[in-house]
C-alpha positions in Angstrom: 32.7 -4.7 53.9 31.0 -1.7 54.6 33.6 0.8 54.2 36.5 1.1 52.7 39.1 4.0 53.5 42.0 5.6 50.9 45.3 6.7 52.1 47.7 8.1 50.4 51.0 5.2 51.0 53.3 8.0 50.6 51.0 10.2 53.3 52.5 8.3 57.1 50.7 10.3 59.3 47.4 9.9 57.1 48.3 6.1 56.7 48.4 6.0 60.4 45.3 8.0 61.1 43.1 5.9 58.2 44.2 2.7 60.0 43.2 3.9 63.5 39.5 4.7 62.4 36.3 2.2 62.6 36.5 2.0 58.5 36.2 -1.9 58.1 39.0 -1.7 55.3 41.9 0.5 54.2 43.1 0.9 51.2 46.4 2.1 51.0 47.1 3.8 47.3 50.0 3.3 45.4 47.8 4.6 41.8 46.1 7.8 41.7 46.6 9.5 44.8 50.6 9.2 44.3 52.9 11.2 41.9 54.9 9.3 38.8 58.0 10.3 40.4 57.1 8.7 43.9 55.7 5.5 42.8 58.9 3.3 43.4 60.0 4.8 46.8 56.3 4.3 48.1 56.2 0.8 47.6 58.2 0.0 50.6 56.2 2.6 53.0 53.3 0.8 52.1 54.8 -2.9 53.3 56.2 -1.0 56.4 52.4 -0.2 57.4 51.6 -4.1 56.9 52.8 -4.3 61.0 51.1 -1.4 62.4 47.8 -1.5 64.4 44.8 -1.0 62.7 40.8 -1.5 63.3 40.1 -3.4 60.1 41.4 -5.0 56.8 44.2 -3.7 55.1 44.3 -3.3 51.1 46.8 -2.0 48.9 45.9 -0.1 45.4 48.2 -1.0 42.9 48.7 0.7 39.5 47.0 -1.1 36.7 48.1 -3.7 34.9 48.9 -2.0 31.8 50.7 -0.1 33.3 54.7 0.0 33.8 54.0 -0.2 37.6 52.0 -2.9 38.3 54.0 -5.9 38.3 57.0 -4.3 40.6 54.1 -3.3 43.0 52.9 -6.7 43.1 56.2 -8.1 43.6 56.7 -5.5 46.5 53.5 -5.7 48.4 52.5 -9.6 48.6 54.0 -10.5 52.2 52.6 -11.3 55.0 50.0 -9.0 57.0 48.5 -7.4 53.6 44.9 -8.9 53.5 44.0 -7.9 49.8 44.7 -5.7 46.6 42.7 -3.5 44.6 43.2 -3.7 40.9 41.9 -0.6 38.8 40.7 -0.1 35.4 40.3 -3.7 35.2 38.8 -4.5 31.6 39.1 -8.5 31.0 39.0 -11.7 32.9 42.4 -12.4 31.3 43.4 -9.5 33.5 42.3 -10.3 36.6 43.7 -14.0 35.7 47.1 -12.6 35.1 47.1 -10.6 38.5 45.8 -13.6 40.1 48.6 -16.2 38.8 51.3 -13.5 39.8 50.0 -13.1 43.1 49.7 -17.0 43.7 53.0 -17.3 42.4 54.3 -14.6 44.9 52.5 -16.6 47.8 53.7 -19.9 47.2 57.0 -18.1 47.3 57.1 -16.2 50.3 55.6 -19.2 52.4 52.0 -17.6 52.6 48.7 -19.6 52.4 47.4 -19.8 48.8 44.6 -17.6 48.2 45.2 -15.6 51.5 45.8 -12.6 49.8 41.9 -11.4 48.5 41.6 -9.4 44.8 39.3 -6.7 44.4 38.9 -5.6 40.6 37.3 -1.8 40.2 35.2 -1.7 37.1 35.9 2.3 35.8 35.6 1.9 32.0 33.1 1.1 29.2 35.0 -2.2 28.6 34.9 -3.2 31.9 31.3 -2.8 32.1 30.8 -4.7 28.9 32.9 -7.4 30.6 31.4 -7.7 33.2 29.9 -11.2 33.2 33.3 -12.7 31.9 35.6 -10.8 34.6 32.8 -12.1 37.3 32.9 -15.6 35.9 36.6 -15.8 35.5 37.5 -18.7 38.6 39.9 -16.3 40.2 40.3 -15.4 44.2 38.2 -12.1 43.8 35.2 -12.6 45.9 33.8 -9.1 44.9 34.3 -6.1 42.9 33.9 -2.6 42.9 32.3 0.1 40.8 34.5 3.7 40.0 32.3 6.6 38.8 35.0 8.8 38.4 37.3 7.5 35.8 34.2 5.7 34.5 32.7 9.4 33.8 35.6 10.2 32.3 36.2 7.4 29.8 32.4 7.9 28.5 31.9 11.5 28.7 29.6 11.8 31.3 28.7 14.5 33.2 29.1 13.6 37.2 25.8 14.4 38.6 24.6 15.0 42.3 21.9 12.6 42.3 24.0 10.0 40.1 21.3 9.3 37.8 23.6 8.8 35.1 25.1 6.1 36.7 22.0 3.7 38.0 22.5 1.2 34.9 26.3 0.8 35.3 26.0 0.1 39.3 22.8 -2.2 38.9 25.0 -3.8 35.8 27.5 -4.6 38.7 25.2 -5.7 41.3 23.4 -8.0 38.9 27.0 -9.5 37.5 28.1 -10.2 41.2 25.0 -12.4 41.8 24.7 -14.2 38.7 28.2 -15.1 39.4 27.9 -16.2 43.1 30.0 -13.2 44.1 29.3 -11.0 47.3 27.7 -7.7 46.9 30.0 -5.1 45.0 31.3 -2.1 46.5 30.3 1.3 45.3 32.3 4.2 43.9 33.8 7.2 45.7 32.1 10.5 46.4 34.5 13.3 45.0 32.6 16.6 46.2 34.0 16.8 50.0 31.7 20.0 50.7 29.1 18.0 49.9 28.1 16.0 53.2 24.2 15.5 52.4 25.2 14.2 48.9 27.3 11.7 50.2 24.9 10.2 52.8 22.6 10.3 49.8 24.9 8.2 47.2 25.6 5.8 50.3 22.0 4.7 50.7 21.1 5.0 47.0 24.2 2.2 46.6 22.6 0.3 50.1 19.5 0.5 48.0 20.5 -1.3 45.1 22.4 -4.1 46.8 25.8 -3.2 47.2 27.8 -4.0 50.4 29.5 -1.1 51.0 31.3 2.1 49.6 34.8 3.3 48.9 35.4 6.8 50.9 38.0 9.1 50.6 38.0 11.1 53.7 37.6 10.4 57.1 34.6 12.0 58.0 32.7 9.8 55.4 33.3 6.3 57.2 31.0 7.1 59.8 28.7 8.0 57.7 28.6 4.7 55.5 29.0 2.2 57.9 25.6 3.9 58.7 24.0 3.6 55.5 25.0 0.2 55.1 23.8 -0.9 58.7 20.1 -1.4 59.5 18.5 1.1 62.0 17.1 -0.1 65.0 13.7 1.0 63.6 14.0 -1.9 60.4 15.8 -4.6 63.0 12.3 -4.2 65.0 10.3 -4.1 61.7 12.2 -7.0 60.6 11.7 -8.8 63.7 8.1 -8.4 63.6 8.2 -9.5 60.2 9.4 -13.2 60.9 7.6 -13.4 64.3 4.5 -12.8 62.7 4.7 -15.0 59.9 6.4 -17.8 61.9 2.9 -18.0 64.0 1.3 -18.0 60.9 3.2 -20.7 59.3 2.7 -22.7 62.5 -1.2 -22.2 61.5 -0.6 -23.7 57.8 -0.3 -20.1 56.5 2.2 -19.2 53.8 1.0 -15.3 53.0 -0.5 -13.2 55.6 -0.9 -9.2 56.2 1.1 -6.9 58.6 0.4 -3.3 59.0 -1.3 -3.6 55.8 1.6 -5.2 53.8 1.4 -8.3 52.1 4.0 -11.0 53.8 5.0 -14.1 52.6 8.4 -15.8 52.1 10.2 -13.3 50.1 9.6 -10.8 52.2 10.2 -13.2 55.1 13.6 -13.9 54.2 14.2 -10.4 53.2 13.7 -9.6 57.2 16.0 -12.4 57.9 18.7 -10.6 55.8 18.4 -7.3 57.4 18.6 -9.3 61.0 22.0 -10.8 59.1 23.2 -7.5 57.8 22.7 -6.3 61.7 24.8 -9.0 63.0 21.7 -10.5 64.4 21.3 -13.7 64.1 
C-alpha cells in the first residue's frame, strides 16, 4: 500500500470523499480526529460506511488499547466489509496479541474468516520503538506496522523539523525490524504542515528511499503525491530494464559482473532492478 488516507469517522462528507479517491486505503478515524464525547456515536457511523463504494481498502483506527474506548471500538467494528484495524500507540507485543485475540474471537463469533481482518500497529512512543523486535516477532496477524512522528516527537520532547533528520534512526529502526521479522515494509508517518506541499513531497521521497512501502496521508491532495513517490517513474523503470537485459546477456557468457554506463552491475544490483519492476507492477 502506497497511500493510506485518514478521514474523521464522524464526518460523513469527508468519509465519502476519501473513499472516492485513488488512495490504496482509507482509514476512518475513531481516535485523534474524534472528540471524546463523539467517540461512542461515531462507531455506528463508521460501520455504516463499510458498504459504501470505495477505491481501495477500508481500515478503522481505533483508540489505543490502554484507553477506555478501545474494547468497545473493536466490538462495534469487527464486521464484514472491514479490511483492517489500525492500533495506535502500540508499545508491546502483549498489546498486539491482545488485540489479535479479541479480533479473532469476534471473527469466529460473527462468521468471518479467521484472519480476514488485517491489523496495523502504529509505533509512536519511545517504548514502542524499544519494543520493535518483540512487536514484530509477536506472531500476530499484523503483516506490517506504521510509524507515527507526531506523538513520537511529543513523547520524546523532540522538535519535528522540516528535514526530519531527528526521525532518521527511528524510521530506519522500523524498516529493519519489519525486514528482520519477515514482515512487509512499514508505512511512514503523516505530514502535518498542509501548507508545505514541497516539504511533504520530500518527506515521501525520503521514506521511499529508506525502504517504507507507503505513507499515511491527512489530506486528499497528498494522495497523488504519495502514490507517485512510491511508484517507480518511467525513467527508473527503463533503466531497470536496461540493467536486467545487459546482465542477462552477460550471464549467458558466464559473467557475474559487468559495467553499464560506468556503473558496476552484479547480482545485488540486478535484484534491485527486478524489485523496481515489481513495485511498478511489471513482471
